[in-house]
C-alpha positions in Angstrom: -0.1 0.3 -0.1 2.8 2.5 0.8 4.5 1.7 -2.1 1.8 2.3 -4.3 1.1 5.4 -2.8 4.8 6.4 -3.1 4.7 5.6 -6.9 1.6 8.0 -7.3 3.2 10.5 -5.5 6.1 10.4 -7.6 4.3 10.0 -10.7 2.3 13.6 -9.5 5.5 15.3 -9.3 6.8 14.2 -12.5 3.4 15.4 -14.4 3.6 18.5 -12.5 7.3 19.4 -13.1 6.7 18.1 -16.8 3.8 21.4 -16.5 5.8 23.7 -15.3 9.0 23.2 -17.3 6.2 23.9 -20.6 4.7 26.9 -18.9 8.6 28.3 -18.4 9.4 27.0 -22.1 6.3 28.7 -23.4 6.6 31.7 -21.5 10.1 32.3 -22.6 9.6 31.2 -26.1 7.2 34.1 -26.5 9.3 36.8 -25.1 12.3 35.9 -27.8 9.8 35.9 -30.4 7.9 39.0 -29.6 9.3 42.5 -29.1 8.3 44.6 -25.8 7.6 48.2 -25.8 10.5 50.6 -26.7 12.1 51.9 -23.5 11.9 49.4 -21.6 15.6 47.6 -20.4 17.3 44.8 -22.8 18.1 42.1 -20.5 22.1 41.8 -20.8 23.7 39.3 -23.0 24.7 36.0 -21.2 28.5 36.6 -20.1 27.4 40.0 -18.5 24.4 38.7 -16.1 24.8 37.9 -12.2 23.5 34.6 -11.1 20.1 35.9 -9.9 19.8 37.5 -13.9 20.5 34.1 -15.1 18.1 32.7 -12.9 15.3 35.3 -13.5 15.9 35.2 -17.6 15.9 31.1 -17.5 12.4 31.2 -16.1 10.8 34.6 -16.9 12.6 34.8 -20.2 14.6 37.8 -22.0 13.2 41.1 -22.1 13.3 42.5 -25.7 12.6 45.9 -26.5 11.0 46.6 -30.1 14.0 47.9 -32.2 13.7 50.9 -33.9 16.1 53.1 -36.0 18.5 55.3 -34.3 19.8 56.8 -37.7 19.6 57.5 -41.2 21.7 57.1 -44.6 24.2 60.2 -45.3 23.2 59.9 -48.9 19.8 60.9 -50.3 17.7 58.2 -50.3 13.4 57.2 -50.2 11.8 55.2 -48.2 9.8 52.3 -49.4 7.0 50.3 -47.9 6.3 47.0 -49.8 3.6 44.4 -48.6 4.7 41.5 -47.9 3.2 38.7 -45.2 3.8 42.2 -43.2 4.3 45.7 -44.5 8.0 46.1 -44.6 9.9 49.5 -44.5 13.2 49.7 -46.6 15.4 52.7 -47.3 16.7 52.3 -51.4 20.1 54.8 -52.1 20.7 54.8 -55.4 24.2 55.7 -56.8 25.2 57.0 -60.3 26.8 54.6 -62.8 25.4 51.6 -60.6 27.0 48.2 -60.6 23.9 46.5 -59.5 22.0 46.6 -56.2 22.6 45.3 -53.0 19.9 44.5 -50.6 20.8 43.9 -46.5 19.2 42.3 -44.0 19.7 42.8 -40.2 20.0 40.3 -37.6 18.1 39.2 -34.5 16.7 42.1 -32.5 18.3 44.8 -35.4 16.9 47.2 -37.8 17.9 48.5 -41.0 19.9 51.5 -39.5 22.4 48.8 -37.8 23.2 48.1 -41.7 24.2 52.0 -42.7 28.0 51.2 -41.7 27.7 48.4 -44.3 25.5 50.0 -47.2 28.3 52.7 -47.0 30.8 50.3 -47.9 29.1 48.9 -50.8 28.3 52.3 -52.1 31.7 53.3 -52.0 32.3 50.1 -54.4 30.1 51.3 -56.6 26.7 49.9 -55.8 23.1 51.0 -55.0 21.8 49.9 -51.6 18.1 48.3 -50.2 17.9 48.4 -46.4 15.5 46.4 -45.0 13.5 46.1 -41.7 11.9 43.0 -40.7 8.6 42.4 -39.4 8.5 43.7 -36.1 11.8 46.1 -36.6 12.1 49.6 -37.3 9.4 51.0 -39.4 8.4 47.6 -40.5 4.4 45.9 -39.3 4.0 44.0 -35.9 6.5 43.1 -32.9 7.4 39.3 -33.7 10.1 37.6 -35.1 10.6 34.1 -36.6 14.4 34.1 -36.2 14.3 34.1 -40.3 11.7 31.3 -41.1 8.5 34.0 -42.2 10.8 36.7 -42.9 12.1 34.7 -45.8 9.2 35.8 -47.3 10.1 39.5 -46.5 13.8 38.5 -48.6 11.6 37.2 -51.7 9.5 40.6 -51.6 12.3 43.0 -51.6 14.1 40.5 -54.6 11.0 40.7 -56.5 10.1 45.0 -55.7 13.9 45.5 -57.6 13.7 42.7 -60.5 10.0 45.1 -60.7 11.9 48.4 -60.9 14.4 46.7 -63.8 17.4 45.8 -61.9 19.4 42.8 -63.3 22.3 42.8 -60.8 20.9 42.1 -57.7 22.6 40.9 -54.6 21.7 39.7 -51.1 23.5 40.6 -47.7 22.8 39.0 -44.9 23.7 38.6 -41.2 22.6 36.2 -38.3 18.6 36.1 -38.8 19.0 37.6 -42.1 21.9 35.2 -43.4 19.2 32.9 -42.4 16.3 34.2 -44.1 18.2 34.7 -46.9 18.8 31.1 -47.3 15.5 30.0 -46.2 14.3 32.5 -49.4 16.5 30.9 -51.9 15.3 27.5 -50.9 12.1 28.1 -51.1 11.5 30.4 -53.9 14.0 29.2 -55.9 15.8 32.7 -56.6 18.5 33.4 -58.5 20.5 36.6 -57.0 24.1 37.7 -58.6 25.5 36.5 -55.5 24.7 36.5 -51.6 26.9 37.6 -48.9 25.7 35.8 -45.5 27.7 36.4 -42.4 27.1 34.0 -39.2 23.8 32.1 -40.2 23.2 29.3 -37.7 23.0 25.5 -38.7 19.6 24.9 -37.2 16.8 26.2 -34.7 17.3 23.5 -32.1 21.3 24.4 -32.1 21.6 27.7 -32.1 19.2 27.1 -28.9 21.4 25.1 -27.4 23.7 27.3 -27.9 22.2 30.3 -25.8 21.6 27.6 -22.8 25.6 26.7 -23.2 26.5 30.4 -23.1 25.3 30.7 -19.7 26.7 27.5 -18.7 23.4 25.7 -17.6 22.3 22.0 -19.3 20.2 22.4 -22.6 18.1 19.2 -22.1 15.4 19.3 -21.9 14.5 23.1 -22.0 16.4 23.7 -25.6 13.7 21.1 -26.9 11.0 22.9 -25.3 11.7 26.1 -26.5 12.0 25.5 -29.9 8.6 23.4 -30.0 6.8 25.9 -28.3 8.7 28.9 -30.2 6.9 27.2 -33.3 4.1 26.5 -31.9 3.1 30.1 -30.3 4.3 31.4 -34.1 2.5 28.8 -36.5 5.4 27.0 -38.0 7.3 24.0 -37.3 10.8 25.0 -35.7 12.6 21.9 -35.7 12.7 21.9 -39.2 14.5 25.7 -39.8 17.8 24.1 -40.7 20.0 26.3 -43.1 22.1 23.2 -43.1 19.3 21.8 -45.6 18.9 24.9 -47.1 22.4 25.0 -48.5 21.7 22.2 -50.3 19.5 24.2 -52.7 21.7 27.6 -53.1 23.5 27.5 -56.4 24.7 31.4 -56.9 28.0 32.4 -56.0 28.0 32.7 -52.0 30.3 34.9 -49.5 30.5 33.0 -46.1 31.6 35.0 -43.0 32.3 34.0 -39.8 33.7 35.0 -36.4 36.0 32.4 -34.5 34.6 33.5 -31.4 31.1 33.1 -32.2 29.3 31.7 -28.8 26.0 31.2 -31.0 27.2 29.5 -34.0 29.7 26.5 -33.8 32.6 26.2 -36.4 31.0 23.3 -37.1 27.5 24.4 -37.9 29.4 27.0 -40.5 31.7 23.9 -41.8 28.4 22.3 -42.7 26.8 24.7 -43.9 29.8 25.3 -46.7 30.1 22.1 -47.2 26.5 21.7 -48.6 26.4 25.0 -50.4 26.1 24.0 -54.2 28.0 26.8 -55.5 31.1 28.7 -56.3 32.0 29.7 -52.6 34.3 31.1 -50.3 34.6 31.0 -46.4 36.5 33.7 -44.6 37.0 34.1 -41.3 38.0 36.7 -38.4 40.1 35.0 -35.8 38.7 37.3 -32.4 35.3 38.1 -33.8 32.2 36.9 -31.9 28.8 37.8 -33.0 28.8 40.6 -34.0 29.7 43.5 -36.5 32.7 42.7 -38.1 33.4 46.2 -39.4 34.4 47.0 -35.7 37.8 45.3 -35.1 37.9 44.0 -39.0 37.0 46.9 -41.1 39.9 46.0 -43.5 39.8 42.9 -43.9 35.8 42.9 -44.3 35.9 45.6 -47.0 38.8 43.3 -48.9 36.9 40.0 -48.4 33.7 41.8 -49.9 35.3 43.7 -52.5 36.7 40.3 -53.8 34.1 38.5 -54.0 32.3 41.0 -55.4 34.9 41.8 -58.5 34.8 38.0 -59.0 31.2 37.3 -59.8 30.8 41.4 -61.7 31.7 39.5 -65.2 
C-alpha cells in the first residue's frame, strides 16, 4: 500500500514538473519571439548577467524592446513601403553608374539603421543599396520575429520589387537572422541572385537554442527542445525543421560565407556543415577574434577586402 502511494506521488511530481517546465518554456519562447514596448530595459548578453539575473532570464525569459531605427543614411534615400506577409519598410539608396543593387538584411533584435555602415562600404564600391526592416523591427509592421522563418518571404518581396524596377544584378547581404532568411528564401522560392554574402548563419533552430543555454553555462536538455517546440507553436511553424544546413543544399549562386571564430551563438562545426552543403562557387572567410558581432568593428579592412574580392569576382 505504501509503495502504491509512493509511486503515485512520484508520478504526480513528474507530471507537475513537466507541466511547469512547459509553462516556463512557452513563456520564454514567446518573449524571445515577441518584442516588448520600446523604452524598456533590454536583457544583457549571458556573459554579462549576474547569477540572479541568469536565473530570472531562465525562468521568465529575456526582455527585448522593439528595435527602432536610431540613424538615417547620410546619402539621399527614399523610404519604400512594401506589402509582404507584413508591411515592411525599406530605404533605397541609388548610386550613379551603379554596378547593381545590394539588398541588406539585419540580424535578430536589429533594424536597418544598424546596416548603414555596411551600406556605405557597398556604395563606395559602386553599388546601390536597399536596406530592409524585417517584421517587428524599425518602420515595419508588428512586434514578432520568427528567427528567419517567415522573414524569408520578406526577402523574396524585396527581391521581386527590385526586379520589377528593372534591376538585373541583385546581390543579397544578411547577418545572423538575415543570413538565415536569405538562405530559406532561396530554398523556398528558387531565387537566383547574382550572389549572396551571409554572415554567421546558425545551422539549425535547435542548435542555436542549445548554444544560448551553453553561453549561460546551464544544461540545454530538455529545455532547449521545449523552447524550440513552443516557439514554433506560438508562431505557427515547425521550428525543428528550420535548418539552414539543409537550405544550403539548394543554393547555387556564388556565395561568400563570413564567420567570427569566437562566436558563442554559432559553432564552427555548423559553419563548416553549411559551407560543405553549398552547391555553388563559394568562399569562407573567418575572423579569429570576432564573436557574433559586426565584423567592421575590429576587422574593417579585412571585411572590406573580402567583400570587394567577392563582388569583383562576380561582376563579369
